[in-house]
Structures are given as C-alpha cells and as structure tokens.
N, C-alpha and C positions, 0 to 999 in steps of 0.2 A: 517766813512768809505766810504761814499758815495766819498768824494775825493780821497781816494785811489783805489776805484772802476773805477773813471772815467778816473785816467791814467793808470791802468792797462789795462781799454780797449783800449784807447789810442796806448799803444805798443804793443797790441795783435792784431791790428787792420787790420795788412799786412797778416792773417792767413789765407789761403786757406779751401775749403769746403773738407779737406783731413789731414791726420796728415802733419803739416807742421812743420818742422824742425828751430830752433832759431839760431844757431850758436852756442850754449849754450849745452854742453854734458848735454842729459839726458832729455833735457827740450824742448816740444812740446806745439802746440798749434793747434787748429783746430776753423773754424767760417763758419756757414751757414747750409744749408740743407746738409745732409751726406748721400751717398747712402746707402740703407739698409746693404747691404750685408760687409759692412766696418764697420758697428756695430755688427755685430753675428759673434764672433771671441774668440780665445783665447787670453785673457789678460793679459800681462804682470803686477805683482805687481807694484801700482803707488802711488801719489797723485794725486789730480784730485781738481783743482778749477774753478769753476764756474763763468764766469765773467757776462754774458747775455743770457737769455732765460732759459732754464730748459733740464734736461736730466733723462729719465727713464731705471735702468739697472737692467733686469731679470738674475736672476743665479738660476736654479731649478724654485722652487714654490716662489721663494723670490722676491719681486719686489722692489726697493729704487727708491726714486724720487729726485732730487736734485737741487736747485734753485740759483740764484746769491747770493754769501757771505756765501754759505756752503762749502765745500770739501769732497771730496769722498776717502777714502783709500781702497786698495786692497792689501793684503800681502801676497797673494799668487796667482799661477797661475791659473784662471778662465775661464771655456768656458761661455760665457754671449752673452745676447741678449740686445741691447741698440736701443734707439731712441730718438731725439733730438727735440726741438720743440724752434720756437723763443718766445721772451717776451710778453706779453699782448700788447706794444706799435707796435712790429711788429718788434723789432729791431732782428736781426739773434743771434743764439746762438754762444756762445765765449767762451772758455774754455782753459787753458793750463794745462801743466802734467809734474810731474816728474818721471820718472822710478826710482823704487828701486833699490840700489844695495846692498846686504848683507855685502860687505866690508867695504863701509864707514858707514854700520848702526853700524859695531861691533867696529871700532874705536872710533863712536863717544858716543857710550854706554859704554865705556871701563872709561869714565869720567864723567859718570851721575848715580846717583841712579836709581835704578828700579821703573819705573812708576806703579800705582795703576795696578792691574789685571782686566779681564774682568770675565766673571762667566765661569765655567768649560768648558761649551757646547755653548760656543758663535762662530759667524761666523766671517772669517776672512776678512770681508769686512762690511762696514758701512760709516753713513753719519753724519756730525757733523757741527754745525755754526761755520765759519769762526771768527776770532780773529784780531784787529787792528795788533796786535804783527807779525803774520802769513800774514797779507796783506803786512806789512811795508818787510817783508823778500823776499817776492815774488815780489815786487815793485824793488829793490836793483838788483833782479836777473835779470826780464825782462830789466831793464835799460840798462844792458850790451847788448844787442841789437844794440844798438844806438854807443856803445863803444867798439866793438870788441877786438882791442888789448888789452882791461884789462880783457878779459874771462880767458883767462889762471891763472891768478892771483887771482881774486876775485871771480870767480864762486864756485869753491871748499868752501869758505868760506860760500858764501849766502845758498848755498846746506846744509851745515849743520845746519844752524840757520834754515832754512825751516822743517827739520827733529828735529831739539830741538822744534822748536814750535809744531808739531804734537805729539811729543813723551810727552809736556807736556797737551795735550788735551786729551778726552775721549778714543782715538784711541792710544795713546802712547803704551800701551801694545801690540798691533799688532806689531808693529815696534820692541819692544823689545824682545817678544817670536819668531817672525821670524830669529832673527837673535841671537838667543842664545841656542846653543845647550842642548838637554834633555829637552825642554819645550815639552808640547803636540803638539801646533802649527808647531813647528821644525821637530817634528817625523811625521807628515801628511804631510808634504811638503816634506820629502824624499819619500814618497809615489806616490804624486803628480808627483813630478820630473820623475821618474820611469813609470808612466802611460805615461806622454807626450812624453818619448822618445819612448816607446815599446807599443803604443798605439793598433799598427797593431798584436800584439800577446793575444793570451789568456792570461786572468789572475785569479790568485787564490787568493780570498781574505786573506786565511790565509797565504800565503805568504808574502803579502803588511803587512800583521799584525805584521808578526815576522822581516821584515824589518823596523817598526818603534818601535820595541820592546815593544809592546802591545798585550792583549788578543784579540782575535778576537770580542767578542763584544765590550768591549770598544772601540776597533781600528774603527769599524762602527759606533758607535755612535759620537767620535770625526769628523769622515772624514765627516759624514752627516752635521755635526753643523759648520765645517769648511768651506764646500763649496758649502751648500745645495743641494748635489748630494749625492749618494749612488755611490762607486768605480765605479759597473759597469756604472751606470748612467753616471759619469763623462767621463769613457772611451768612450761610443757610444758617447756623445756631441762632443768629440773631432777628434773622428772617423768621423763623418760627415760633421765636417767644415774642417778639409784634404781633405774630397771626395769633396767638393764644390770648394775648392779651385783648385784642380788638373781638374777640368771637366771645371772651367773658364779660365785655362790655355793649355785647348784643350790636356792634355795629355792621354787621351787614350778615349774610351767608356766607357758610367755609368758600364757596367759588370767587366771589366777590371780593373775601377778604385774600384768598391767594393771589388773584391778579394785583392788588394793592399793595402788598409786600414783594410784588416781583417776578412770582412764578407764573410762566407763559401755558404751563399744565396744569389745572385741578388734580388731574390725576397721580401725577408726579407730585404735587404737595402734599396730597392726602396720606402717598406712600412716605415720605419723609417724616410727616408729621407724627404718623401711627409708631414710625420707627422711634423718632425720639421722645415721644409722651406715653408709648404704650395703648393707644386707642386712637382711631380716626378723629377727626376733628370735631364733628359734630356731637359724635357721643363724648369725648371727652369734656368738651365745653358741659353738656348736661351734666354730667357726672359732677363737677366741679362747681357747678351753679348752685347744689344741693347742700354743697356744705361751705359755699363762701357767701357770707351774707352781704361782704360789699363787693359791686362787680367790679370786673378787671385786675389788674396785677398791681397792687400796690410796692412801693419800694420795697426791694429785697433786704429781708431780715439780717441782721450781724450774726 
C-alpha cells in the first residue's frame, strides 16, 4: 500500500492549510498546520482519509486518533474539536475527504445487499484501517485533478466505488443506516437536522423523541450513543460554535450574539463559552482575529 499512499501524497501535495477544493464535486484536501478555530466546528458527514501525520477528533467525551492508512467515517452532522500533527519524520499533516450525500448512497444501496450492522448503540463515527481496494478508488478519483475534462464523466463512478469500499468495511452499516428510512440512525438524524436549523430555539426532548418515533428513554440512549452528546449538549455545542463564528465576523457584541444564538443570560453564555474555548467571548475573538486573516469560520478542514 505504500506505493499507493506515495502517489496519493503527490497528488494532494497542492493542498493548503485550510479546506482546499480539488475541482471534483464533494472532494477536498488539506495540508499542514491548521488554525485551531477551523478544527472546532460542526462537521458534515464525510469519509476522511489520512495520508500523512495524524489527527485526533473529540466529540463529547469520546476522542479518536487516526493515522496514515486509516480512514474516518462521520455519518451525521457532529460538533467536534480536532487537532492535527505532523508525522514522526516531520512531514506535514495531509488528508483528503469526501462529503457524503444521502441521494448517492440511496442509489448505490439499491444495487447492494445490506452490510453487517453495528451494535444497537454504536456511535455514528469511527476509524478503520484502509484497504488496498479503497486506496485504489481514491487514486482514480484524485488523478482526475490532473484531467479536469474527465471529471464530469468519471468522478461519479469513482465516488460510487469509494462508497462501495466503505460499505464493505466495518463502518458500512453507518452509510447504510443513514440512507435507509426507519433505522434508528436515520431517525436520530431527523432530530439532529432539526436542532441544527432551530438551535436558537428552546428544545423539548419529548418533542424530539416524538419526531424520531421513539420513546423518550430510547431516544435519549440512541442520541447519546450516536453523537456522544445528549440532545441538550448537542444544542449547546452548536450554539457556541455559531456564536464564535459571528464574533469573528464582527456581527455584534458578545451580549447581542448571546441572545441571537438562544441564550437568555449573557453571563451564562460567557461562562459556557469560556469553558468550551478556554477564554471569554471577547478575548477569544480578539485572540483569533490576530491570527486569522479571513473573518468568521470557514468550512472545517478534513
């Protein structure tokens, strides 16, 4: 697999230290040290392949580490904190990612048998060793960066192959269940999507459980298992990330933004913000603005 990884590193070497588009739909790459605020974000569902260095991802109380020749699957939107590290030889962190699209998964699943399922309360994100077949699929995809005229014709087939290889692996059940109605994972995802849109509104766990067609106790257990967070913790993390983005963009004072993301008490907002990011809102925004040329939070780096 080292020959495959070497070519993948060569192809992705043009990546910058932020999310770098490849010209291929839904495929991005990143290289080098990444500003910390870009790694604390609500991540879209994705498949992420590490080529150099390593990355840790913390969601709730669960922290995962992944290294070269491993891949990470996140099947639902998750507020997470990441950190990246160079290799032991000093080579910069390098990774590529594919954002998951339910419609593509649905079409692919129609032609495939159901993969082996996870346990009843497994999380919706994990790490697995890469296979030569998955690396081959990624190679065919990234080679299209050098042949842009072929992207429209060939990228969909390569995307299906990457997803097919993931479906064959230990995390295939995640892709299956997120794209299949009436699975526990897809039901929890309905609640996740509601919270993401209505994060500034008060939420009732009973209403979310009804939306997911689950009892309150079952819903709470499933939600915590899938996201490593309770529904209220998930909402709080999303609120704080939105607040940080608005502070960096200069959209108002800390108090105005606190009310805007749903807090009724600016002092509570300040306490929870400092607990999450290490500094009170205004001091954190001032610190980040000194190191960030572009205001606001860009899309999280893979």
